[in-house]
C-alpha positions as CSV (number, residue, x, y, z in Angstrom):
1,X,95.0,86.6,113.2
2,X,92.4,88.8,112.0
3,X,88.5,87.0,111.7
4,X,87.1,87.4,107.9
5,X,83.7,87.0,109.4
6,X,84.6,90.7,111.0
7,X,86.1,92.0,108.5
8,X,89.2,91.8,110.7
9,X,92.4,92.0,107.8
10,X,95.3,89.5,108.5
11,X,98.3,91.3,110.2
12,X,101.0,88.1,109.3
13,X,99.8,89.0,105.6
14,X,99.6,92.5,106.1
15,X,103.0,92.6,106.6
16,X,104.4,90.1,103.7
17,X,102.0,92.5,101.6
18,X,104.5,94.8,102.9
19,X,107.5,93.1,102.7
20,X,106.6,92.3,98.9
21,X,106.1,95.2,98.5
22,X,109.2,97.1,99.6
23,X,111.3,93.6,97.6
24,X,109.3,94.5,94.6
25,X,109.6,98.4,94.8
26,X,113.9,98.3,94.9
27,X,113.6,95.9,92.0
28,X,111.7,97.9,90.2
29,X,114.7,100.8,91.9
30,X,117.6,98.6,90.1
31,X,116.1,97.7,86.8
32,X,115.0,101.4,85.9
33,X,118.7,102.3,87.4
34,X,120.2,99.9,85.8
35,X,117.9,100.9,82.4
36,X,118.6,104.6,82.0
37,X,122.6,103.9,83.3
38,X,122.0,101.4,79.6
39,X,120.3,103.7,77.4
40,X,122.8,106.2,78.8
41,X,119.4,109.5,79.4
42,X,119.5,112.4,82.1
43,X,119.4,111.2,86.1
44,X,116.1,112.8,86.0
45,X,114.5,110.7,84.3
46,X,115.2,107.9,87.0
47,X,112.9,110.2,88.8
48,X,110.3,110.4,86.3
49,X,110.6,106.8,86.0
50,X,110.4,105.9,89.6
51,X,107.7,107.9,90.0
52,X,105.2,106.9,87.8
53,X,105.2,103.0,88.5
54,X,105.7,104.4,92.0
55,X,101.7,105.7,91.0
56,X,101.1,102.4,88.3
57,X,102.3,99.5,91.0
58,X,103.5,99.8,94.2
59,X,100.9,102.6,95.3
60,X,97.9,100.4,94.1
61,X,100.1,97.5,95.7
62,X,99.7,99.0,99.4
63,X,95.4,100.0,99.3
64,X,94.4,97.3,101.3
65,X,97.6,98.4,103.8
66,X,96.0,101.7,104.0
67,X,92.5,100.5,104.0
68,X,93.5,97.6,107.2
69,X,94.9,101.0,108.8
70,X,91.5,103.3,108.1
71,X,89.2,100.4,109.5
72,X,91.9,99.9,112.9
73,X,91.1,104.2,113.1
74,X,87.6,103.3,112.7
75,X,87.9,100.8,115.3
76,X,89.9,102.9,117.9
77,X,88.0,105.3,117.6
78,X,84.4,103.5,118.0
79,X,85.6,102.1,121.3
80,X,86.9,105.1,122.1
81,X,83.8,106.9,122.1
82,X,81.6,103.9,122.6
83,X,84.1,104.2,126.6
84,X,83.3,107.9,126.7
85,X,79.5,107.2,126.9
86,X,79.5,104.2,129.3
87,X,82.1,106.4,130.9
88,X,79.5,109.1,131.7
89,X,82.3,111.5,130.6
């Protein structure tokens, strides 16, 4: 589990966030696909609608995951540099 005092994210919460985002994206895809079929417009509108849904809904939902990955990489690199400095290379 993550320690809030250290700023380390909760990995289980991040996994739940990714699963929730996947379910929302799938629901949006089905809903928008149904809407495009119901309106009887060109299938290109589905692509446009999904791109818009990605920018407005999906990408903001995944922001904490991207931040956690960025933090993990930064901490790993800091640990690597500290180990390299200790070993005297």
